[in-house]
Structure formats: structure tokens, C-alpha cells
C-alpha positions as CSV (number, residue, x, y, z in Angstrom):
1,M,-27.0,96.0,19.1
2,S,-29.1,95.9,15.8
3,R,-27.2,99.8,15.1
4,L,-24.0,98.0,15.0
5,F,-25.1,95.9,12.3
6,G,-27.4,99.1,10.6
7,K,-30.7,97.9,11.4
8,A,-32.7,101.3,12.1
9,K,-36.0,101.2,13.4
10,V,-38.7,102.5,11.4
11,S,-41.5,104.8,12.9
12,F,-44.7,106.4,11.5
13,H,-46.4,109.3,12.8
14,H,-49.7,110.5,11.4
15,A,-53.2,111.2,12.3
16,Q,-55.5,108.0,13.9
17,T,-57.7,108.6,10.5
18,T,-55.0,109.1,7.6
19,L,-56.6,110.1,4.1
20,C,-59.2,107.9,2.5
21,L,-57.9,106.8,-1.2
22,P,-59.9,105.5,-3.4
23,L,-58.5,102.2,-5.4
24,K,-59.1,101.9,-9.3
25,S,-59.5,98.2,-8.5
26,G,-62.8,99.0,-6.3
27,G,-62.8,100.0,-2.5
28,S,-60.3,102.0,-0.8
29,V,-57.9,102.4,1.5
30,A,-56.4,105.3,4.1
31,L,-53.3,106.5,3.5
32,A,-50.8,105.2,6.0
33,D,-52.0,102.1,5.4
34,L,-51.1,102.2,1.6
35,I,-47.5,103.6,2.8
36,K,-46.5,101.0,5.8
37,P,-46.3,97.8,3.6
38,L,-44.2,99.7,0.8
39,T,-42.0,100.6,3.6
40,P,-38.8,97.9,3.5
41,S,-37.1,97.0,6.8
42,C,-34.0,99.4,6.8
43,W,-30.7,97.6,6.5
44,L,-28.1,100.2,5.6
45,N,-24.4,99.8,6.0
46,P,-22.8,99.1,9.6
47,F,-19.3,100.6,8.2
48,I,-21.1,103.6,7.4
49,F,-22.3,103.5,11.1
50,N,-24.2,106.7,12.2
51,G,-25.4,109.9,10.9
52,D,-22.6,111.6,10.3
53,A,-20.8,109.4,8.3
54,Q,-24.0,109.1,6.3
55,T,-23.7,112.7,5.3
56,V,-20.6,112.0,4.7
57,A,-20.9,109.8,2.4
58,T,-23.3,111.2,0.1
59,L,-20.0,114.2,-0.4
60,V,-17.7,111.5,-1.6
61,K,-19.3,108.3,-2.3
62,S,-20.0,108.1,-6.3
63,M,-22.6,106.1,-8.0
64,P,-22.6,105.3,-11.4
65,V,-26.4,106.2,-12.1
66,K,-26.1,108.6,-15.6
67,I,-29.4,110.5,-16.2
68,H,-29.4,112.7,-18.7
69,Y,-30.9,116.8,-18.9
70,K,-31.9,119.3,-21.4
71,R,-32.4,122.7,-19.9
72,R,-35.0,126.1,-20.2
73,I,-34.6,129.3,-19.3
74,F,-38.0,130.8,-18.4
75,E,-38.4,134.1,-17.9
76,A,-40.3,135.0,-14.5
77,D,-43.9,135.7,-15.1
78,D,-44.5,137.2,-11.3
79,P,-44.3,140.8,-11.1
80,A,-42.7,140.2,-7.8
81,Y,-40.3,137.9,-8.6
82,L,-38.4,139.7,-11.9
83,G,-35.6,137.4,-13.6
84,H,-35.1,134.1,-15.0
85,F,-34.9,130.6,-14.1
86,A,-33.6,127.0,-15.1
87,V,-35.5,124.5,-15.3
88,D,-33.9,121.0,-16.2
89,F,-36.1,118.0,-17.7
90,V,-34.8,114.5,-17.8
91,A,-34.2,113.6,-21.6
92,P,-33.1,110.3,-23.8
93,P,-29.5,109.7,-23.3
94,S,-27.1,111.4,-26.0
95,K,-23.5,111.9,-26.4
96,D,-23.9,115.7,-26.4
97,H,-22.2,118.1,-24.0
98,D,-21.9,121.4,-22.6
99,D,-18.8,122.3,-20.6
100,K,-20.9,125.3,-19.2
101,L,-23.7,123.0,-17.7
102,P,-23.4,120.2,-15.2
103,P,-22.3,116.7,-16.8
104,R,-24.6,114.9,-18.9
105,T,-26.9,118.5,-19.5
106,T,-27.6,120.5,-22.7
107,Y,-29.8,123.2,-23.4
108,Y,-32.9,122.4,-25.6
109,S,-32.7,124.3,-29.0
110,E,-35.4,126.6,-29.8
111,D,-37.1,124.1,-32.3
112,E,-36.6,121.0,-29.5
113,F,-38.5,123.3,-26.8
114,A,-41.1,124.7,-29.8
115,N,-42.4,121.0,-30.5
116,I,-42.4,120.1,-26.5
117,G,-45.8,119.0,-25.2
118,S,-48.2,116.5,-25.4
119,D,-51.3,114.4,-24.7
120,D,-50.2,111.3,-23.1
121,T,-50.7,109.9,-19.5
122,K,-47.3,109.6,-18.1
123,P,-46.3,110.8,-14.4
124,M,-44.7,113.5,-14.1
125,L,-42.3,114.8,-11.3
126,V,-41.6,118.1,-10.7
127,V,-38.0,117.9,-8.1
128,L,-36.5,120.2,-5.9
129,H,-33.0,120.0,-4.8
130,G,-31.2,120.8,-1.5
131,L,-29.3,124.1,-0.9
132,S,-27.0,125.0,-3.5
133,G,-27.1,121.9,-5.3
134,G,-28.7,120.9,-8.9
135,S,-30.2,118.1,-10.7
136,H,-26.5,116.3,-11.1
137,E,-26.9,115.8,-7.6
138,M,-26.1,112.2,-6.4
139,Y,-28.8,112.0,-4.6
140,L,-31.3,112.9,-6.8
141,R,-29.9,110.8,-9.3
142,A,-30.3,107.8,-6.8
143,F,-34.3,108.8,-6.4
144,L,-35.2,109.2,-10.0
145,E,-33.0,106.1,-11.7
146,P,-36.2,103.9,-10.8
147,L,-38.5,106.0,-12.6
148,V,-36.8,107.7,-15.6
149,A,-34.2,106.8,-18.3
150,S,-30.8,106.7,-17.8
151,E,-27.8,105.1,-19.3
152,H,-28.3,102.1,-17.9
153,N,-32.1,101.7,-18.6
154,P,-33.1,103.2,-21.2
155,Q,-36.6,103.0,-21.6
156,G,-37.0,103.7,-17.4
157,G,-40.1,103.2,-15.5
158,G,-42.3,105.3,-17.5
159,W,-42.3,108.2,-15.7
160,E,-40.9,111.7,-16.3
161,A,-39.3,114.3,-14.8
162,C,-37.7,117.9,-14.4
163,V,-35.5,119.1,-11.6
164,V,-36.9,123.5,-11.0
165,I,-33.5,124.9,-10.3
166,S,-33.2,127.5,-7.7
167,R,-31.8,130.9,-8.6
168,G,-28.1,131.4,-9.5
169,C,-27.4,127.7,-8.9
170,S,-25.7,124.5,-10.9
171,M,-24.5,126.9,-13.3
172,T,-27.1,129.3,-14.1
173,T,-27.2,133.3,-14.3
174,I,-29.5,135.2,-12.0
175,S,-30.4,137.9,-14.4
176,S,-31.6,140.6,-11.6
177,T,-30.8,141.0,-7.6
178,I,-33.3,137.9,-6.5
179,L,-31.5,134.6,-5.7
180,Y,-33.6,132.3,-3.8
181,N,-34.9,131.7,0.0
182,A,-36.7,129.2,2.1
183,R,-39.5,130.0,0.5
184,A,-39.7,130.6,-3.2
185,T,-42.2,129.1,-4.7
186,W,-42.6,131.3,-7.4
187,D,-40.3,129.7,-9.8
188,V,-41.9,125.9,-8.9
189,R,-45.6,127.3,-9.0
190,Q,-44.8,129.2,-12.3
191,T,-43.4,125.3,-13.4
192,V,-46.1,123.4,-12.5
193,K,-49.0,125.6,-14.4
194,W,-46.8,125.5,-17.4
195,L,-46.5,121.7,-17.2
196,R,-50.2,121.9,-17.1
197,K,-50.6,123.5,-20.0
198,K,-47.8,121.6,-22.3
199,F,-49.0,117.8,-20.8
200,P,-53.0,118.6,-20.1
201,N,-53.5,114.9,-19.5
202,R,-50.5,114.1,-17.3
203,P,-50.8,113.5,-13.1
204,L,-47.7,115.8,-11.9
205,F,-46.1,114.3,-8.5
206,G,-43.5,116.0,-6.2
207,A,-39.9,115.7,-4.2
208,G,-38.6,117.6,-2.5
209,F,-34.4,117.2,-0.5
210,S,-33.7,119.4,1.9
211,L,-34.3,123.0,1.7
212,G,-36.1,121.9,-1.7
213,G,-38.3,119.7,0.5
214,N,-39.0,122.7,2.7
215,I,-39.8,124.9,-0.3
216,L,-42.3,121.9,-1.9
217,T,-43.9,122.1,1.5
218,N,-44.6,125.8,1.7
219,Y,-45.8,125.4,-2.0
220,L,-48.3,122.6,-1.6
221,G,-50.1,124.7,1.4
222,E,-49.8,127.7,-0.2
223,E,-51.9,126.2,-3.0
224,G,-54.2,124.1,-1.1
225,E,-57.2,122.9,-2.3
226,K,-56.2,123.7,-6.4
227,C,-52.7,122.3,-6.0
228,E,-52.2,121.0,-9.2
229,L,-50.2,118.4,-7.8
230,Q,-51.7,114.5,-6.9
231,A,-49.4,113.3,-4.3
232,A,-45.3,114.4,-2.9
233,V,-42.6,113.1,-1.2
234,V,-40.4,115.4,0.7
235,F,-36.6,114.1,2.3
236,S,-34.6,115.5,5.2
237,S,-36.7,118.3,5.2
238,V,-35.4,121.9,7.3
239,W,-39.1,122.1,8.8
240,N,-38.5,124.1,11.5
241,M,-35.4,126.2,10.5
242,E,-34.9,128.2,13.5
243,V,-34.5,125.0,15.5
244,A,-32.4,123.7,12.8
245,A,-30.3,126.6,12.6
246,K,-29.7,126.2,16.3
247,A,-28.8,122.8,16.2
248,L,-26.2,123.7,13.5
249,Q,-24.3,126.1,16.2
250,R,-24.8,124.1,19.7
251,T,-21.5,122.1,19.4
252,W,-17.6,122.5,17.9
253,W,-18.6,119.9,15.2
254,H,-21.5,121.2,14.0
255,K,-20.6,124.5,13.6
256,E,-17.5,124.3,12.7
257,V,-18.3,121.3,10.0
258,Y,-21.5,121.6,8.7
259,N,-22.7,125.3,9.3
260,R,-19.2,126.1,7.5
261,A,-19.5,123.9,4.5
262,L,-23.1,125.1,4.4
263,G,-22.1,128.8,4.8
264,T,-19.0,128.1,2.0
265,N,-21.0,127.0,-0.6
266,M,-23.3,130.0,0.0
267,K,-20.4,132.7,-0.5
268,K,-19.3,130.5,-3.6
269,L,-22.7,131.6,-4.9
270,F,-22.7,135.0,-3.8
271,E,-19.4,135.3,-5.5
272,R,-20.7,133.8,-9.1
273,H,-23.4,136.5,-8.8
274,V,-22.1,139.7,-6.6
275,D,-22.3,142.1,-9.9
276,Q,-26.7,141.5,-9.6
277,I,-26.8,141.0,-5.4
278,S,-24.5,143.8,-4.8
279,K,-26.9,146.3,-6.1
280,I,-29.2,145.6,-3.7
281,P,-28.8,148.9,-1.8
282,G,-28.6,146.6,2.2
283,I,-26.2,144.1,1.2
284,N,-22.4,144.9,2.5
285,V,-20.0,143.0,0.0
286,D,-17.3,143.1,2.6
287,K,-19.1,141.6,5.2
288,V,-20.4,138.8,3.0
289,R,-16.7,138.3,1.9
290,N,-15.8,137.6,5.4
291,I,-18.9,135.4,6.8
292,T,-17.8,131.8,7.8
293,Y,-21.6,130.7,8.4
294,L,-24.4,129.7,7.2
295,F,-26.4,131.8,9.3
296,E,-24.2,134.7,8.3
297,F,-25.2,134.6,5.1
298,D,-28.9,134.5,5.9
299,R,-28.3,137.5,8.2
300,Y,-26.1,139.4,5.5
301,V,-27.6,138.4,2.4
302,Q,-31.4,137.3,2.8
303,G,-32.3,139.9,5.7
304,P,-31.3,143.0,3.4
305,T,-33.2,140.9,0.1
306,W,-36.4,140.7,1.6
307,G,-36.5,142.8,4.5
308,Y,-36.0,140.5,7.0
309,P,-34.5,142.4,10.4
310,S,-32.4,139.2,11.2
311,E,-32.0,135.3,10.5
312,G,-34.3,134.6,13.0
313,A,-37.1,136.3,11.8
314,Y,-36.3,134.7,8.1
315,Y,-36.3,131.7,9.6
316,R,-39.2,131.5,11.6
317,D,-41.4,133.4,8.7
318,A,-40.0,130.5,6.5
319,S,-40.5,127.3,8.1
320,S,-42.6,124.9,6.6
321,I,-44.0,123.0,9.8
322,D,-46.9,125.5,9.6
323,A,-47.9,125.7,6.5
324,M,-48.0,121.8,5.9
325,L,-51.6,122.4,7.4
326,G,-52.8,123.6,4.7
327,I,-51.6,120.8,2.5
328,R,-54.7,118.8,0.5
329,I,-52.6,116.1,-1.4
330,P,-51.2,113.3,0.0
331,L,-47.7,114.0,1.2
332,L,-45.1,111.3,2.4
333,A,-42.3,112.7,4.4
334,I,-39.0,110.5,5.3
335,H,-36.3,111.4,8.0
336,A,-33.6,110.3,9.8
337,E,-33.6,111.1,13.7
338,D,-29.6,111.2,13.5
339,D,-29.7,113.9,10.7
340,P,-27.2,116.4,11.8
341,V,-28.0,119.5,9.4
342,C,-31.9,119.0,10.3
343,C,-31.7,117.6,13.4
344,S,-35.2,115.1,15.0
345,E,-36.1,118.4,16.8
346,V,-37.8,119.9,13.4
347,L,-39.9,117.1,13.2
348,P,-43.0,118.0,12.8
349,V,-44.7,115.0,15.4
350,Q,-47.6,116.9,16.6
351,E,-48.5,118.4,13.6
352,V,-49.2,115.3,11.6
353,Q,-51.5,113.9,13.9
354,V,-54.2,116.5,13.2
355,T,-53.6,116.3,9.7
356,P,-55.0,113.2,7.5
357,Y,-52.8,114.0,4.2
358,V,-49.2,113.8,5.9
359,V,-47.3,110.1,7.0
360,L,-44.1,111.5,8.3
361,C,-41.6,107.9,8.4
362,S,-38.4,108.2,10.2
363,T,-35.5,106.1,10.9
364,T,-33.6,105.7,13.7
365,L,-30.3,106.0,11.2
366,G,-29.7,107.9,8.2
367,G,-28.0,110.8,8.5
368,H,-29.0,113.7,6.1
369,L,-30.1,112.4,2.7
370,G,-27.8,109.5,3.1
371,W,-29.7,106.3,3.9
372,F,-26.4,104.2,2.7
373,E,-27.1,100.3,2.0
374,N,-24.8,97.6,1.6
375,G,-23.6,98.0,-2.1
376,G,-24.6,101.4,-2.5
377,G,-27.7,101.7,-2.9
378,R,-30.1,104.0,-0.9
379,W,-33.0,103.0,1.3
380,F,-35.2,105.8,0.6
381,V,-35.4,105.7,-3.0
382,K,-37.7,102.2,-2.2
383,P,-40.4,103.4,0.3
384,S,-40.5,106.5,-1.9
385,T,-40.8,105.5,-5.0
386,S,-43.1,102.9,-4.4
387,F,-45.5,105.3,-2.9
388,L,-45.5,107.2,-6.2
389,D,-45.8,104.5,-8.1
390,K,-48.7,103.0,-6.2
391,M,-50.1,105.9,-5.8
392,Y,-50.3,106.7,-10.1
393,K,-51.1,102.7,-10.7
394,D,-53.8,101.9,-8.1
395,V,-55.8,105.1,-7.3
396,Q,-57.8,107.3,-8.3
397,L,-56.7,110.6,-8.1
398,D,-59.1,112.1,-9.6
399,K,-61.6,111.4,-6.8
400,I,-59.4,112.1,-3.9
401,S,-61.0,113.9,-1.4
402,R,-59.7,117.5,-0.9
403,D,-62.0,118.4,2.1
404,E,-60.9,115.9,4.6
405,L,-59.7,119.0,7.5
406,G,-61.9,121.5,7.9
407,P,-60.5,125.1,9.4
408,L,-58.2,124.5,12.1
409,E,-60.6,126.8,14.6
410,G,-61.2,127.7,18.6
411,Y,-64.1,129.0,20.3
412,V,-64.2,131.4,22.7
413,K,-67.4,131.8,24.8
414,R,-69.0,135.3,25.6
415,D,-71.8,136.0,27.6
416,K,-74.8,137.7,25.9
417,R,-72.5,137.9,22.6
418,A,-72.4,135.6,19.4
419,P,-68.7,133.4,20.4
420,L,-66.0,134.3,18.7
421,R,-64.2,131.6,16.4
422,P,-60.5,132.1,16.4
423,V,-58.7,130.6,12.5
424,F,-55.3,129.7,12.7
425,D,-54.4,130.2,8.9
426,P,-51.2,127.8,8.1
427,V,-49.9,129.8,5.2
428,R,-50.1,133.7,6.6
429,R,-46.7,135.6,6.6
430,K,-45.6,137.9,8.1
431,L,-43.5,138.9,4.8
432,H,-45.6,141.2,2.4
433,L,-44.6,142.2,-0.7
434,P,-46.6,145.3,-2.5
435,V,-46.0,145.1,-6.5
436,D,-46.5,147.8,-8.9
437,Q,-48.2,146.2,-11.6
């Protein structure tokens, strides 16, 4: 009955004992105990009554949040991933515009960028958007609105933010044959290192949406104890890409609506950059131009680009569900159980029970990056921004322990010999990139 009135059940999944967070006021609080009081009841618009409706609403509903950006093109410094990528920095509202960029986005001038950097202690967010998206996406702007400056709130909430644009997305041009994939952590890694140099005193936080959540989780797991971010949130993340891909082919609706739409978006991306991508020896341009679904794009583009023999091999290798166990900073994951794009079967319910660093918050309603409330607000914004703000204002970030989860070891007894201790490496990958320095 509660579903008829838009009431969603909120559930939390986490280890029996979660990370102990030292407070600036003295004492401490467990990660789960910090998050739960910050998470309000989930009342959604009853007329947007299920996951499909909530998901479609993200495409058709507009919102007045007008956040402005300054874009900078960076040259990749990793020899394995040569090329360029863009980062959009939240900027003060301006009347300037550039028809070749998304709305409210202009390039930094050389003089402006030369003077970037500060010794201030403002909290700063590093955000990753979803598949084929960008900083202009409605869900991303809704999330940033309470934190940063916008036309409606010029002072903002005291935060700074930037959005790392996946290569080829959001009206960018690739300068090599590399687009991006679900474990493309190299550009966010370079961005974080650059931010740490330019803003040495700012605490850095992360946020990722959908595929961006998968990339961010992979990055956090790869960085482990040395991660420069202090805490992060992910929304509607893929987690287990193979499971999600199969679910998107399960019914006519999933395949012909969602899988087709995602495939169409990626085919458009391919066409915008076909001159570069077609240089990859294994790419058959005619096959790519005839694809219909997302899994076909992954088969005919991601596979030949990275050497994966099938889209299934790519999905298994790029999923973040195991990498999550390498994370050593607080992570809040928010997911709707009726998400038609990243189905509930992808959720790391078992995995979060063995790490103190992650809390998974699931809702029975919300769709994929939806959670529309009466009046057009987005429920997911409330617990996520409250969590980040609480971490920044109340927690001694430099005192958080990063060694609460030891090696994931087994034990095999052997007569007259030392026991075997198998070790599970959560970020070990099958894809290796030999680089000629």
C-alpha cells in the first residue's frame, strides 16, 4: 500500500562493525551510525510510480538548477593512455557562452588557468558522470546544487567541485584512439594528483553516477590506503557488469528500450570520433555502424580496443564489485532496488558485510538515477550531500584509520609443511598493458 503513496522502504547493508570515525568534538561514531540519521524517509512522487517511470523521468523532466563551468583540456601524463581529456570546474555564474560546449560552459583562458590554485581549506568534490554523459546532466546538477555556487544560490554551500569528462563525451574531441571503458581510472587519477598539488590544503571527496560510480569504485580500490580522497558516494552504480548486461537482455522491454537507447548513444559517440577510433586494427567500422544494442558496442569496440575476446570478458574484468574490497576510505553507495538499468542483482550485499569502509543504502523505489519527489526534488541528494558535509565539518579526516581491513587470506593446513595462505587481491585484473617507456 505504501508504494501507492510513493513511500519507499530504505534498507542499510554493512558489516556488523563499521569504520570508527573520530569526531572533532571528541569521541567517535561508527560509519553506519553516522549515515543512518542523515538519511531521511524516502517519499517519492506517487505519479512516477515505478523504476521505469522514475528512470524515464530523468530524460524528460527539466530543472532550473543553473550551474556554470569552466573547462580545461589536460594532456594525459600516463604513457599507456596517451591523448587528452577534459575537466569541467564549477565556476561563478557568467553571461559568457560557447556554442561548441554544453550550456553554461566556457573554456578557461590561459591567464585564468595560470592563476588557478589556492591554499584555502574548502572541501572539493571530484565527480564522474554516467555513460556518454557530462557535467550538464540533470542528476549531476541536482546533486551539486546544495554544495556549490549556482545562479539561484551564488554563495553556494561552501564547496568547490569539478567533473572529469570521460574521453569523447560532452562535446570533447579525442586526440588518440582511446575512448574510455568501465575501469578507465587513469584520468581521474591524474586529476586528483593535479588537484592535490594546486590545492594542497583542500580535503578531496569523490562522487560517481552509474558507470562513473563503477569507475570511481575501481579507482578507490586501486588506490587503497594511499587514496588522496577522504570519502566518496556512488549512485546507481553497475557493480557487476555481466549481471547487469544479462538483465538488460532479459525481457523485450529491457532490450528494446534501455539496451537499445544505450547502444544508440554509444554509436553516436563512435560516429563523432570515427576518424580516430577506426585506426584501431580490430575495429570494423561497418559492424559498429550496424549495431543496435549496448552489448554490441562493447563487443565490436571495447573488445578490439583493449584486447578482450568477448564483451563478457570485458564485463567480468571491469566490474567494481571486487575492487570495492580494496577501498580504505568511507564510501556510501545509494541504489534503488527497482533500477531497470542496474538491476538489484548487481548489488554487493555480501561483499559490504566483510568491509568496515562501505555502507550500502538501498530503496525499494527510485529507478536509475531517479528518486523524484513531489515538487521535482531528488531524494538521493539529501543523504549524500548530508553525508559529505558531515564528514567535512565533524570528522577528523586525517585521523581515520586505513588499516581496519587486513589481507583477505585463507588457510590451508598441510602435514609436515607450513600452511598455505592464499590471498585474494580485489584489484587484480586479467588485462595487462605492456608500456614501452
